[in-house]
C-alpha positions, -999 to 999 in steps of 0.1 A, spaced: -24 165 73 -54 181 53 -84 188 73 -113 168 65 -144 153 78 -141 115 89 -105 112 76 -104 79 54 -64 76 48 -39 64 77 -23 92 99 18 93 97 18 68 127 2 40 112 24 43 78 55 43 100 41 14 118 34 -3 84 69 4 71 86 -14 99 65 -41 109 71 -53 74 104 -62 80 121 -93 106 141 -84 128 124 -57 144 102 -59 176 76 -27 170 64 -5 201 35 19 199 42 42 225 7 62 231 -27 54 241 -46 20 238 -63 36 207 -30 43 191 -25 6 193 -52 -9 184 -59 9 153 -28 -1 132 -28 -38 150 -62 -40 134 -53 -27 103 -24 -44 100 -26 -72 111 7 -70 121 24 -82 158 28 -51 174 40 -37 212 20 -11 229 33 10 256 -6 17 267 -3 56 281 -23 64 313 -41 94 324 -15 97 352 18 91 331 4 118 307 4 139 343 37 125 356 59 113 326 55 82 311 91 70 310 90 38 334 68 27 314 81 28 283 117 14 296 92 -17 311 81 -20 276 115 -23 260 131 -40 291 104 -68 282 115 -70 245 155 -76 252 153 -113 245 137 -110 214 169 -109 198 152 -82 175 160 -48 172 136 -25 189 116 3 173 97 30 191 70 51 171 57 79 192 23 90 189 2 122 196 2 120 235 35 121 239 42 146 214 15 168 230 32 169 265 63 174 249 83 146 263 122 140 253 119 104 244 152 110 223 170 120 260 150 90 279 160 62 256 198 76 251 212 50 267 195 27 249 200 5 211 165 16 196 152 28 166 132 63 173 105 72 153 89 104 158 57 99 144 26 116 160 -7 114 138 -7 154 134 27 150 113 13 140 83 -5 110 63 4 71 57 31 79 32 49 106 55 51 81 81 61 55 60 91 74 44 102 85 79 103 54 90 120 40 64 145 72 66 154 63 101 166 22 91 192 40 72 183 18 37 218 16 13 227 -1 -22 249 -23 -24 264 -17 -60 275 -56 -57 241 -69 -53 223 -89 -82 192 -82 -92 160 -59 -87 145 -46 -56 106 -51 -57 86 -20 -42 59 -5 -27 49 -35 -3 33 -18 24 12 -40 51 -16 -16 52 -19 -28 17 -46 -56 16 -25 -67 -21 7 -65 -12 18 -100 -5 -1 -108 -34 18 -84 -51 50 -97 -37 42 -132 -48 35 -124 -78 63 -105 -89 86 -125 -74 67 -154 -100 76 -133 -129 110 -126 -117 118 -166 -116 101 -168 -150 126 -146 -166 156 -154 -143 158 -118 -124 177 -121 -90 156 -105 -65 171 -73 -47 158 -64 -14 114 -64 -12 105 -29 6 90 -33 27 86 -74 32 121 -88 37 149 -95 62 160 -61 85 196 -66 75 185 -62 34 178 -30 41 216 -24 44 220 -41 6 198 -32 -15 202 -38 -54 207 -8 -75 174 -12 -95 138 -16 -86 107 -19 -100 72 -10 -85 39 -22 -71 19 6 -56 40 38 -62 23 59 -30 44 42 -11 75 42 -32 111 38 -12 126 55 -37 155 31 -35 182 28 -65 173 33 -100 135 34 -108 129 7 -139 89 12 -139 62 1 -127 39 -34 -127 8 -22 -125 -13 -27 -160 -1 -48 -191 18 -14 -206 38 -11 -175 47 -39 -170 55 -42 -209 80 -16 -203 92 -23 -169 104 -59 -180 117 -43 -214 136 -21 -194 151 -50 -170 159 -69 -202 186 -41 -209 200 -34 -176 199 -70 -160 226 -94 -175 212 -126 -182 169 -116 -177 150 -138 -202 123 -116 -204 105 -138 -231 85 -157 -213 70 -132 -191 64 -109 -225 46 -143 -239 22 -148 -210 15 -111 -207 1 -115 -245 -18 -145 -235 -36 -133 -211 -45 -96 -225 -62 -118 -254 -83 -133 -229 -90 -101 -213 -103 -83 -244 -122 -113 -256 -137 -120 -224 -149 -82 -223 -158 -81 -258 -185 -106 -248 -196 -84 -216 -200 -52 -241 -219 -76 -266 -246 -83 -237 -240 -45 -217 -235 -8 -223 -199 1 -211 -204 10 -171 -197 42 -160 -173 45 -128 -164 64 -96 -132 55 -82 -118 58 -44 -84 49 -34 -46 59 -30 -38 75 -64 -12 50 -78 -42 22 -75 -73 52 -84 -54 56 -118 -45 20 -123 -82 14 -120 -94 40 -145 -67 27 -169 -78 -4 -172 -118 1 -173 -116 28 -196 -86 8 -221 -106 -26 -216 -141 -18 -209 -144 18 -227 -162 30 -195 -167 62 -184 -147 76 -158 -171 96 -140 -146 109 -108 -114 98 -92 -117 103 -52 -79 102 -42 -76 97 -5 -35 108 -9 -23 135 -33 -28 136 -68 -4 136 -97 -18 145 -132 -41 127 -151 -61 125 -182 -89 118 -158 -112 137 -133 -93 135 -103 -99 153 -70 -97 148 -30 -117 124 -13 -108 116 21 -139 124 36 -172 109 39 -195 136 29 -167 143 0 -173 102 -11 -210 107 -7 -210 142 -27 -192 128 -59 -212 96 -61 -247 115 -56 -238 138 -78 -221 111 -107 -246 82 -98 -220 59 -113 -232 20 -127 -199 6 -108 -179 20 -76 -145 10 -66 -132 19 -36 -134 4 3 -160 -3 25 -172 33 33 -181 36 -4 -199 2 -11 -220 13 23 -227 48 7 -237 31 -27 -253 2 -19 -271 -1 -55 -242 -1 -74 -221 -27 -85 -190 -25 -62 -154 -40 -63 -130 -32 -31 -93 -23 -40 -87 -1 -9 -90 -8 33 -112 -13 53 -128 -41 33 -152 -52 60 -178 -80 58 -155 -104 31 -132 -133 43 -99 -127 25 -74 -157 29 -55 -157 -4 -28 -138 -11 -44 -117 -40 -22 -94 -62 -36 -59 -78 1 -60 -96 15 -84 -122 -4 -103 -148 -23 -119 -122 -34 -87 -107 -44 -71 -137 -68 -107 -145 -82 -105 -111 -94 -72 -113 -112 -71 -143 -125 -103 -134 -140 -86 -100 -153 -59 -123 -171 -79 -149 -186 -101 -126 -196 -75 -103 -213 -60 -133 -230 -93 -145 -245 -95 -110 -260 -63 -110 -270 -63 -147 -259 -34 -159 
C-alpha cells in the first residue's frame, strides 16, 4: 500500500473481512489485536469474531487462543474463515500449519499487504468462485460491505431485473455461501472498485448512459429478458433530472466541484455533475489507484493531500467523506464514501441504478441550494 499521511482507505485486512462477512454461511474470525477487530466491525457493521491477541501471546504464540475461538464457533453450522493480521504476520506464526487439522478458510491478509481491493480479491479467491453454465440470469457485482451504498445498490438492481424479467445469479459479495460455486456466466457491476472478475462483464449500472448500454447488452444475451420497461423508466426519470437541473441553472451558476472517493464512484460523480449541471470539475482525488479519465484525477489518500487540493481549487461543492466535510465547512457537501459521521443512515440508499442517479443529483441540488451557490 502506498505510503501516505493518515491513510483514508482501508487496508487489505478490512477488505478481506468485507468480502467474507457479506456471505451468509461464514463466521469470520479476525486473528489479531483488539484494534484489528474493532476497526472493521465499526466500519462494516457486520458480526465478526476476534482473537484479541495479548502481549504474552505475541511472545509465546497465539495458537491456543486461536483454537479456542474456532472451537467456540463450531456449533454455528457455518464455515469458519480466519483472517490473519499484522501481528501474527510480523512474529512469523505459521497459521496454516497450526490449523492444518481444522476445516477453516484461511486468508492471509495483514494490513501491510495492500489496500481494501487487494484484500477483497484475495478473500474471494480463497472461496474458489465458479461459474455454472446451467445457472440462469445475471450476477450482480461490486456489493462490498465497506461501501455504504452496497445494500441499496443491490436492492435497486434487483428491482430493475424484476422489471425486465431477468433472473438473478450470484450477488458478489452479498449472498449465500453456496451460491459462490454456481455463479451465472454473465455479470453486471455496481462498483468497479470491488469487481469479482467472475463471468462475462456486460457493463456498469452507474449513470443513465451506462445503465442503458448494459441493459441493451442484457437484452442481447439473456433469453426472455424484457428490457423495454427499464428503458422507458430511464427515459422518464432522465427527463425529470434535466428539468430539475435546468431550473437550478436558471437561478444559480454551474458549481465548481472537487470529488473524493474510490475511482469508480468518483468518476460517476464527475460525469453526472458535468452532464446535468455543466459543473467545472476542479479535481478528482481518488483513494485508490486511478484509471484514465478526461477529468483531472490524482491520488488523494491522505489528509494533507485532500486539504491541499481543496485549498488550491476552492470549489463550491465538495463530494467525499466526513474528512472532506471537516476540511471544507463553508462548501456545499455530499457524502458518497465512508466514513460518513454525524448523519443517521437507516434506509438502503443506492448510488447505482436509476434511483441511485436520482438520489445523487437530488442531494447535489439540495446541498447547492442550501448554500445559495
